[in-house]
C-alpha positions as CSV (number, residue, x, y, z in Angstrom):
1,X,-27.4,-41.4,87.2
2,X,-27.5,-41.3,83.8
3,X,-25.3,-43.5,81.2
4,X,-23.5,-40.5,80.3
5,X,-22.6,-39.7,83.4
6,X,-21.2,-43.0,84.5
7,X,-19.3,-43.1,81.0
8,X,-17.8,-40.1,82.0
9,X,-16.8,-41.0,85.6
10,X,-15.2,-43.9,84.4
11,X,-13.4,-42.3,81.5
12,X,-11.8,-39.8,84.3
13,X,-10.9,-42.5,86.7
14,X,-9.3,-44.4,83.8
15,X,-7.0,-41.0,83.0
16,X,-6.2,-40.4,86.4
17,X,-5.2,-44.4,87.2
18,X,-3.6,-44.6,83.6
19,X,-1.5,-40.9,84.0
20,X,-1.2,-40.9,87.8
21,X,1.2,-44.1,87.8
22,X,3.9,-42.9,85.1
23,X,3.9,-39.5,86.7
24,X,4.7,-41.1,90.0
25,X,7.6,-43.4,88.5
26,X,9.2,-40.8,86.2
27,X,8.7,-38.1,89.4
28,X,10.7,-40.6,91.9
29,X,13.1,-41.6,89.0
30,X,13.9,-37.9,88.3
31,X,13.8,-37.0,92.0
32,X,16.7,-39.8,92.8
33,X,18.9,-38.5,90.1
34,X,18.3,-41.2,87.8
35,X,17.0,-39.7,84.5
36,X,18.6,-42.4,82.0
37,X,16.0,-44.7,82.9
38,X,12.8,-42.6,82.9
39,X,11.8,-43.7,79.7
40,X,10.4,-46.9,81.0
41,X,7.7,-44.9,83.3
42,X,5.0,-44.7,80.3
43,X,5.1,-48.8,80.4
44,X,3.7,-49.2,83.9
45,X,0.1,-48.5,82.8
46,X,0.3,-49.9,79.4
47,X,-2.0,-52.6,78.0
48,X,-0.6,-56.4,78.0
49,X,1.9,-57.5,77.5
50,X,4.0,-54.3,77.9
51,X,2.9,-53.3,81.7
52,X,4.3,-57.2,82.5
53,X,7.6,-56.5,80.4
54,X,7.9,-53.4,82.2
55,X,7.8,-55.0,85.6
56,X,9.7,-57.9,85.0
57,X,12.8,-55.8,84.0
58,X,12.6,-54.2,87.3
59,X,12.5,-57.4,89.1
60,X,15.0,-59.6,87.1
61,X,18.0,-56.9,87.7
62,X,16.7,-55.8,91.4
63,X,17.0,-58.9,93.6
64,X,20.0,-59.9,95.5
65,X,18.6,-63.4,96.7
66,X,16.1,-66.4,95.5
67,X,13.9,-65.7,98.2
68,X,14.0,-61.9,97.1
69,X,13.1,-63.0,93.5
70,X,10.4,-65.1,94.5
71,X,8.4,-62.2,96.5
72,X,8.8,-59.8,93.9
73,X,7.5,-62.3,91.4
74,X,4.2,-62.9,93.5
75,X,4.3,-59.2,94.2
76,X,4.2,-58.2,90.5
77,X,1.5,-61.0,89.8
78,X,-0.5,-59.5,92.4
79,X,0.0,-55.6,91.7
80,X,-0.4,-56.1,87.5
81,X,-3.7,-58.5,88.1
82,X,-5.2,-55.8,90.7
83,X,-4.2,-52.7,88.3
84,X,-5.4,-54.7,84.7
85,X,-8.8,-55.3,86.5
86,X,-9.3,-52.1,87.5
87,X,-8.5,-50.4,84.3
88,X,-10.6,-53.0,82.0
89,X,-13.9,-52.4,85.0
90,X,-13.1,-48.8,84.7
91,X,-12.8,-48.5,81.1
92,X,-15.9,-51.1,80.6
93,X,-18.4,-49.5,78.3
94,X,-21.9,-49.0,80.3
95,X,-23.9,-50.3,78.0
96,X,-22.3,-53.8,77.9
97,X,-22.6,-56.4,80.5
98,X,-19.4,-56.9,82.4
99,X,-18.1,-60.1,83.4
100,X,-18.3,-60.7,87.3
101,X,-15.8,-59.1,89.1
102,X,-14.2,-62.8,90.4
103,X,-14.2,-63.8,86.7
104,X,-12.0,-60.8,85.6
105,X,-9.8,-61.0,88.7
106,X,-9.1,-64.8,87.4
107,X,-8.8,-64.2,84.0
108,X,-6.1,-61.6,84.4
109,X,-4.2,-63.6,87.0
110,X,-3.8,-66.3,84.7
111,X,-3.0,-64.0,81.6
112,X,-0.2,-62.3,83.6
113,X,1.1,-65.6,84.7
114,X,1.2,-66.6,81.4
115,X,3.2,-63.3,80.3
116,X,5.7,-64.0,82.9
117,X,6.6,-67.4,81.3
118,X,6.2,-66.1,78.2
119,X,8.3,-63.0,78.2
120,X,11.4,-63.9,80.8
121,X,13.3,-65.4,78.0
122,X,13.1,-61.9,76.3
123,X,13.5,-60.0,79.2
124,X,17.1,-62.1,79.7
125,X,18.4,-61.4,76.3
126,X,17.6,-57.5,77.0
127,X,19.6,-57.9,79.9
128,X,22.2,-59.6,77.9
129,X,22.0,-56.3,76.1
130,X,22.7,-54.3,79.1
131,X,25.7,-56.6,79.9
132,X,27.1,-56.2,76.7
133,X,25.8,-52.9,75.3
134,X,25.1,-55.0,72.0
135,X,22.3,-53.9,69.9
136,X,21.5,-57.1,68.4
137,X,20.4,-58.4,71.8
138,X,18.1,-55.2,72.2
139,X,16.6,-55.5,69.0
140,X,15.7,-59.1,69.4
141,X,14.0,-58.9,72.6
142,X,11.7,-56.5,71.3
143,X,10.8,-58.3,68.0
144,X,8.8,-61.3,70.3
145,X,7.4,-58.4,72.4
146,X,5.4,-56.9,69.6
147,X,4.2,-60.1,67.9
148,X,3.1,-61.3,71.1
149,X,1.2,-58.3,71.8
150,X,-0.7,-59.0,68.5
151,X,-2.5,-62.1,70.2
152,X,-2.5,-61.1,74.0
153,X,-3.2,-57.6,74.4
154,X,-6.8,-58.9,74.7
155,X,-5.5,-61.1,78.0
156,X,-7.7,-60.7,80.7
157,X,-10.6,-58.4,79.6
158,X,-13.0,-61.0,78.8
159,X,-12.8,-64.8,80.3
160,X,-11.9,-67.2,77.4
161,X,-10.0,-64.2,75.2
162,X,-7.8,-66.9,74.2
163,X,-10.6,-69.0,72.1
164,X,-10.8,-66.7,69.5
165,X,-8.4,-65.2,67.1
166,X,-7.6,-61.3,67.5
167,X,-9.4,-58.7,64.9
168,X,-7.6,-56.5,62.9
169,X,-8.7,-53.6,65.5
170,X,-7.0,-55.3,68.4
171,X,-4.1,-55.9,66.2
172,X,-3.9,-52.3,65.0
173,X,-4.1,-51.3,68.9
174,X,-1.2,-53.5,69.6
175,X,1.3,-51.8,66.9
176,X,0.0,-48.3,68.1
177,X,0.6,-49.2,71.6
178,X,4.0,-50.0,71.0
179,X,4.6,-46.9,69.0
180,X,2.9,-44.8,71.4
181,X,5.2,-46.3,74.4
182,X,8.4,-45.4,72.2
183,X,7.2,-42.2,71.5
184,X,6.7,-41.8,75.1
185,X,10.3,-42.9,75.9
186,X,11.4,-40.3,73.9
187,X,9.6,-37.3,74.8
188,X,10.2,-38.4,78.7
189,X,14.4,-39.2,78.1
190,X,14.5,-35.9,75.6
191,X,12.8,-34.1,78.3
192,X,14.8,-32.0,80.6
193,X,14.8,-31.7,84.5
194,X,10.9,-31.7,85.7
195,X,9.6,-32.1,82.4
196,X,10.0,-35.6,82.5
197,X,6.9,-35.7,84.7
198,X,4.4,-34.2,82.6
199,X,5.7,-35.9,79.6
200,X,5.1,-39.5,81.3
201,X,1.4,-38.0,82.1
202,X,0.8,-37.3,79.0
203,X,2.1,-40.8,77.8
204,X,-0.2,-42.5,80.3
205,X,-3.2,-40.8,78.9
206,X,-2.3,-42.0,75.9
207,X,-2.6,-45.3,77.9
208,X,-5.8,-44.8,78.9
209,X,-7.2,-44.0,75.4
210,X,-5.9,-46.9,74.2
211,X,-7.1,-49.3,77.1
212,X,-10.6,-47.6,76.4
213,X,-10.7,-48.1,72.6
214,X,-9.2,-51.7,73.5
215,X,-11.8,-53.0,76.1
216,X,-14.6,-51.2,74.0
217,X,-13.4,-53.3,71.1
218,X,-13.3,-56.8,73.0
219,X,-16.3,-56.1,74.7
220,X,-18.5,-55.3,71.9
221,X,-17.2,-57.8,69.5
222,X,-19.4,-60.6,68.6
223,X,-17.6,-64.3,69.0
224,X,-17.5,-66.3,66.3
225,X,-19.9,-69.6,66.7
226,X,-17.3,-71.8,66.4
227,X,-13.7,-70.9,68.5
228,X,-10.9,-70.9,66.5
229,X,-7.9,-71.9,68.5
230,X,-5.6,-69.4,66.6
231,X,-4.7,-67.5,69.6
232,X,-3.0,-70.7,71.5
233,X,-1.2,-72.2,68.6
234,X,0.4,-68.3,67.8
235,X,1.0,-68.2,71.6
236,X,3.2,-71.2,71.2
237,X,4.6,-71.1,68.1
238,X,5.9,-67.4,68.3
239,X,8.3,-68.0,71.3
240,X,9.3,-71.2,69.8
241,X,10.1,-69.9,66.6
242,X,11.8,-66.7,67.7
243,X,13.8,-68.5,70.8
244,X,15.3,-70.4,67.8
245,X,16.4,-67.2,65.8
246,X,17.6,-65.9,69.4
247,X,19.9,-68.6,70.1
248,X,21.4,-67.6,66.6
249,X,21.9,-63.8,68.0
250,X,23.0,-65.3,71.2
251,X,25.3,-67.5,69.5
252,X,26.4,-64.7,66.7
253,X,27.8,-66.1,63.4
254,X,30.2,-68.8,64.8
255,X,30.3,-71.6,62.6
256,X,31.7,-75.0,63.0
257,X,35.3,-75.6,63.8
258,X,37.9,-75.4,60.6
259,X,39.7,-78.4,60.5
260,X,43.3,-78.1,60.6
261,X,43.5,-74.2,61.4
262,X,46.3,-74.8,63.6
263,X,48.7,-76.2,60.8
264,X,48.2,-72.9,58.7
265,X,50.9,-70.3,58.4
266,X,48.2,-67.9,58.7
267,X,50.3,-64.6,57.4
268,X,54.0,-63.4,56.9
269,X,55.7,-60.8,58.9
270,X,53.9,-57.6,58.0
271,X,56.5,-55.3,55.5
272,X,58.5,-52.8,57.2
273,X,57.5,-49.7,55.4
274,X,54.3,-47.8,55.6
275,X,52.1,-46.8,58.7
276,X,51.9,-49.5,61.0
277,X,48.6,-50.8,62.3
278,X,47.3,-53.4,64.5
279,X,43.8,-54.8,63.6
280,X,41.5,-56.3,66.5
281,X,38.7,-58.0,65.3
282,X,35.2,-58.6,67.3
283,X,33.6,-61.4,69.3
284,X,33.5,-64.9,67.8
285,X,35.8,-63.8,64.9
286,X,38.3,-66.0,63.3
287,X,41.8,-65.8,61.3
288,X,43.3,-67.7,58.8
289,X,45.3,-65.1,56.8
290,X,42.7,-63.0,55.8
291,X,44.0,-59.6,54.2
292,X,42.4,-56.3,55.3
293,X,39.9,-54.5,52.9
294,X,41.2,-52.1,50.3
295,X,43.0,-49.4,51.9
296,X,45.8,-46.9,51.1
297,X,48.9,-48.6,50.8
298,X,50.5,-46.2,53.4
299,X,48.7,-48.4,55.7
300,X,50.8,-51.4,56.6
301,X,48.3,-53.9,58.6
302,X,48.7,-56.8,60.8
303,X,46.0,-58.6,62.3
304,X,45.6,-59.1,66.0
305,X,45.7,-62.8,66.9
306,X,43.7,-63.5,70.2
307,X,45.6,-66.8,70.1
308,X,49.0,-64.8,70.1
309,X,52.3,-64.9,67.7
310,X,54.4,-67.3,66.3
311,X,58.5,-66.9,67.4
312,X,59.2,-64.6,64.6
313,X,56.0,-62.3,65.5
314,X,53.5,-63.2,62.7
315,X,50.0,-63.9,64.2
316,X,48.7,-67.3,64.9
317,X,45.7,-68.0,63.4
318,X,42.4,-68.8,65.5
319,X,38.8,-69.9,65.9
320,X,35.8,-68.1,67.4
321,X,36.5,-69.6,70.6
322,X,39.8,-67.8,71.0
323,X,38.0,-64.6,71.2
324,X,36.3,-66.3,74.6
325,X,39.4,-65.7,76.9
326,X,39.6,-63.1,79.5
327,X,40.0,-59.5,78.8
328,X,44.1,-59.4,80.8
329,X,45.0,-62.6,79.0
330,X,44.0,-60.6,75.6
331,X,45.5,-57.4,76.2
332,X,48.7,-58.7,77.6
333,X,49.0,-60.5,74.2
334,X,48.1,-57.1,72.3
335,X,50.8,-55.7,74.2
336,X,53.6,-58.3,73.4
337,X,52.3,-58.3,69.4
338,X,52.9,-54.2,69.5
339,X,55.7,-54.8,70.7
340,X,57.1,-57.3,68.4
341,X,55.8,-54.5,65.6
342,X,57.4,-51.4,67.0
343,X,60.9,-53.5,67.7
344,X,60.9,-54.9,64.0
345,X,59.9,-51.9,62.2
346,X,61.1,-49.0,64.5
347,X,57.7,-47.0,64.3
348,X,55.0,-46.1,66.4
349,X,51.7,-48.4,66.2
350,X,48.1,-47.6,65.7
351,X,45.5,-49.6,67.1
352,X,42.1,-50.2,64.7
353,X,39.8,-52.2,67.3
354,X,36.2,-53.2,66.4
355,X,33.3,-54.9,68.7
356,X,35.0,-57.0,71.5
357,X,38.5,-55.3,70.0
358,X,37.6,-52.1,71.7
359,X,37.5,-54.2,75.3
360,X,40.9,-55.1,74.6
361,X,42.1,-52.0,73.4
362,X,40.8,-50.2,76.4
363,X,42.3,-52.9,78.7
364,X,45.3,-52.8,77.6
365,X,45.6,-48.9,77.4
366,X,44.7,-49.5,81.2
367,X,47.1,-52.1,82.3
368,X,50.3,-51.4,80.2
369,X,52.5,-48.7,79.3
370,X,52.1,-47.7,75.8
371,X,54.4,-45.2,74.6
372,X,54.5,-47.1,71.0
373,X,50.7,-46.1,70.5
374,X,50.0,-43.2,69.3
375,X,46.6,-43.7,67.7
376,X,43.4,-45.6,68.6
377,X,40.5,-45.9,66.2
378,X,37.5,-47.6,67.8
379,X,34.6,-49.1,65.5
380,X,31.2,-50.2,67.0
381,X,32.6,-49.6,70.5
382,X,30.5,-51.3,73.4
383,X,29.4,-48.4,75.1
384,X,28.1,-48.4,78.8
385,X,28.1,-52.3,79.1
386,X,28.1,-53.9,82.4
387,X,24.8,-52.1,83.7
388,X,23.6,-55.4,84.9
389,X,25.2,-57.9,87.2
390,X,25.0,-61.6,88.3
391,X,27.2,-63.7,90.5
392,X,29.3,-66.8,89.5
393,X,27.8,-70.3,89.0
394,X,28.9,-71.3,92.6
395,X,27.2,-68.1,94.4
396,X,24.1,-69.0,96.3
397,X,23.2,-65.0,96.6
398,X,23.7,-61.8,94.9
399,X,22.2,-59.3,92.9
400,X,20.8,-60.8,89.8
401,X,21.1,-64.3,91.0
402,X,18.1,-65.8,88.8
403,X,19.0,-63.9,85.7
404,X,22.3,-65.2,85.9
405,X,20.6,-68.9,85.8
406,X,18.3,-67.7,82.9
407,X,21.3,-66.5,80.6
408,X,22.6,-69.9,81.4
409,X,19.7,-71.8,80.2
410,X,19.6,-69.7,77.1
411,X,23.3,-70.0,76.3
412,X,23.1,-73.9,76.6
413,X,20.4,-73.7,74.2
414,X,22.3,-71.6,71.9
415,X,25.4,-74.4,72.4
416,X,23.0,-76.6,71.5
417,X,21.6,-75.4,68.4
418,X,24.7,-73.2,66.6
419,X,27.4,-75.2,67.7
420,X,28.8,-72.2,69.9
421,X,31.0,-72.2,72.7
422,X,29.3,-69.2,74.3
423,X,28.7,-69.1,77.8
424,X,27.2,-66.6,80.4
425,X,30.5,-67.5,82.6
426,X,33.2,-67.7,80.1
427,X,36.3,-66.1,80.9
428,X,35.9,-62.8,78.5
429,X,32.1,-62.5,80.0
430,X,33.3,-62.7,84.0
431,X,36.1,-59.8,83.1
432,X,33.6,-57.8,81.5
433,X,31.6,-58.0,85.1
434,X,34.6,-57.7,87.1
435,X,35.5,-54.7,85.3
436,X,31.9,-53.3,85.1
437,X,32.6,-50.0,86.7
438,X,35.7,-48.9,84.4
439,X,34.0,-50.3,80.9
440,X,30.9,-48.8,82.0
441,X,31.9,-45.4,82.2
442,X,35.2,-45.0,80.2
443,X,34.7,-46.7,77.0
444,X,35.2,-43.1,75.3
445,X,37.4,-41.2,77.7
446,X,40.5,-39.7,76.4
447,X,44.1,-41.3,77.0
448,X,46.6,-39.1,77.4
449,X,49.2,-38.7,74.4
450,X,46.9,-40.7,72.3
451,X,44.9,-39.7,69.3
452,X,41.2,-41.4,69.9
453,X,38.4,-41.6,67.2
454,X,35.2,-43.4,68.0
455,X,33.0,-44.4,64.9
456,X,29.6,-45.1,66.2
457,X,26.7,-47.1,64.6
458,X,23.2,-45.7,64.6
459,X,21.7,-49.0,65.6
460,X,24.0,-49.5,68.4
461,X,22.4,-46.2,70.4
462,X,19.8,-48.7,70.9
463,X,21.5,-50.6,73.5
464,X,23.1,-47.0,75.3
465,X,21.4,-45.2,77.8
466,X,20.7,-41.8,77.1
467,X,23.3,-39.2,78.8
468,X,26.6,-37.5,78.2
469,X,28.3,-40.2,75.8
470,X,31.7,-39.2,75.0
471,X,35.0,-37.2,75.5
472,X,36.7,-38.1,72.3
473,X,36.2,-37.4,68.8
474,X,33.3,-39.5,67.4
475,X,31.7,-39.8,63.9
476,X,28.2,-41.4,63.5
477,X,27.9,-43.7,61.0
478,X,24.1,-45.0,59.6
479,X,25.0,-48.6,59.9
480,X,24.5,-52.0,62.3
481,X,26.9,-52.9,65.0
482,X,30.3,-54.5,63.4
483,X,30.0,-53.4,59.9
484,X,31.7,-50.0,60.1
485,X,34.9,-51.4,58.2
486,X,32.9,-52.4,55.2
487,X,31.9,-49.4,53.2
488,X,34.4,-47.4,51.1
489,X,33.3,-44.0,52.8
490,X,34.2,-45.6,56.3
491,X,37.4,-46.6,55.4
492,X,38.5,-43.1,53.6
493,X,37.3,-41.8,57.3
494,X,39.5,-44.6,59.2
495,X,42.5,-44.2,56.7
496,X,42.5,-40.2,57.4
497,X,42.5,-40.9,61.4
498,X,44.9,-43.4,61.2
499,X,47.6,-41.4,59.1
500,X,46.8,-38.5,61.3
501,X,45.0,-36.7,58.8
502,X,42.0,-34.3,60.4
503,X,38.8,-36.1,60.6
504,X,35.4,-33.9,60.8
505,X,33.1,-35.1,63.4
506,X,29.5,-33.9,64.0
507,X,26.9,-33.6,66.6
508,X,25.2,-36.9,67.2
509,X,21.6,-36.1,66.5
510,X,19.9,-39.7,65.3
511,X,21.6,-41.5,67.4
512,X,20.6,-39.3,70.2
513,X,16.6,-39.8,69.1
514,X,17.5,-43.5,68.9
515,X,18.7,-43.7,72.5
516,X,15.6,-41.9,73.5
517,X,13.5,-44.1,71.7
518,X,15.4,-47.1,72.9
519,X,15.3,-46.4,76.2
520,X,11.8,-47.4,77.6
521,X,12.9,-51.0,76.2
522,X,16.6,-51.3,77.8
523,X,16.5,-53.0,81.5
524,X,17.2,-50.5,84.3
525,X,20.6,-50.0,85.1
526,X,21.9,-51.5,88.5
527,X,23.8,-48.8,90.7
528,X,27.1,-49.1,90.7
529,X,27.2,-49.1,94.5
530,X,25.0,-52.0,95.0
531,X,27.9,-54.4,93.9
532,X,30.3,-54.7,96.9
533,X,33.3,-56.2,94.4
534,X,33.0,-53.1,92.3
535,X,34.0,-50.9,95.2
536,X,32.3,-47.9,93.5
537,X,30.4,-46.6,96.6
538,X,31.6,-42.9,95.5
539,X,31.8,-43.3,92.2
540,X,29.8,-41.3,89.5
541,X,27.3,-43.5,87.7
542,X,27.2,-42.3,84.2
543,X,24.5,-44.9,83.2
544,X,22.3,-43.7,85.7
545,X,22.3,-40.1,85.9
546,X,23.9,-39.2,82.5
547,X,26.8,-37.2,84.0
548,X,30.1,-37.5,82.3
549,X,31.7,-40.8,83.4
550,X,35.2,-39.5,82.0
551,X,35.5,-37.8,85.8
552,X,35.3,-40.5,87.5
553,X,38.2,-41.8,89.7
554,X,39.0,-45.5,89.3
555,X,42.3,-45.7,91.1
556,X,40.2,-47.7,93.8
557,X,39.0,-50.1,91.8
558,X,40.5,-53.8,91.5
559,X,41.5,-54.0,87.7
560,X,41.7,-57.1,86.0
561,X,44.9,-58.0,86.8
562,X,43.9,-58.9,90.3
563,X,43.8,-55.4,92.4
564,X,46.5,-53.3,91.0
565,X,45.5,-49.8,90.3
566,X,44.7,-49.0,86.7
567,X,46.5,-46.5,84.5
568,X,44.5,-43.1,83.6
């Protein structure tokens, strides 16, 4: 057999394997009726570290005991070691001596084990993004993945790869791999029906080309006479630096407690004239009597207080820690504050809610009669949260048990670094988990006799799987999460909605594209029917199949108030 024939056979074998596995995964997901996560399929044959990142996300979500988690990790290491070794062997240039197979196997096994350790915190942060639909967490999980790829994508191709710095070509291949996988996620997610399978196959063929280029570059590169230990240093520093930044993301912007806040008379009673609006801030916000930015004088704002109100009805000041309470408690306080405003003014009340405030508003509309609320405007609503699950601290089994403990370790690190009080088991987080089916499917569903408008920031699309999104009027805003009350143009739209004026909405074009592109970097959703406490065996699952979650029936789902049927 000539050298040209061997090279041709090896190239064909690499293409068949690199394209065949994404085709199989995309086909299985499409056949199973869960197209929203098919964008992850191209990554199954991607060069390091993207293949391990693909596997870890499945393992962290889909295990229901410690034994299952351990067994799946072992299976991951064995599968990924064999697959990478086979791909390296098939892609090896015929004119270059290849290391013995045993050394390749050992090198790939050690590389996979290293990547499991390095990537697990970022998989956990990506899972937090699926729990909350907070785009900041998704972005903060992707950055270290890309930076690590710059130095570890050579892992396992030659023994001792870590002794030498990456070359400009391997760095370029790492960046190109990330871009190609993002494009593959876009193509697979956007493709209709059975077209997802060939789209995954094309992305797999691109993986084959990247593998061949990477292996040839590493195999034929002349090693420096004196090793430069840049790679181990980068591997050590990148996680440390970004984990420090990640703890800031997890803790958000919470600052140190403000002394004497309980003694502040934060606000007087709102004026009796004008359109009455209650404004709900987001997670880790604080209130010390702040006034709303410039809005028309025809709008009279009252801040919602996470602590409640004075005897005369003015909102109490609160620290960021007050936002960590359960949604039932917070919705009950909202009901009392709205009743107070209506009783004082005799007017109907509009709700303006942002981020966590949208959870409170939706819980209030579900659990309480609301005859005095006629308009609800949601800013940066958290769409499709609760896509993963983890049991309470005292549990010894349950879906995502290992994931839950890694979340607890990361939030503990955040508390040490930032002084925040964020916790994986705080009442707010547990109440979102408890009400998973409702929030996952009905955040953007209509409420009878209530005008609703959602302002969606384009960046937030990175945390929302593709599929049917909203049954209420929605406006896409080119902005980051939580910033929709800052720009004058946005405030004009908000004011028009609060005053009952017509508000134009357009197709969510850019939002959809970001959803498709980011689908491959999200963690796969856990089916609603897997969690017994959710009582959702026969409930449609919009996060999985992309259908209209507003048609789901949640009358049999226990509510945050302890099992009482919710209002629709």
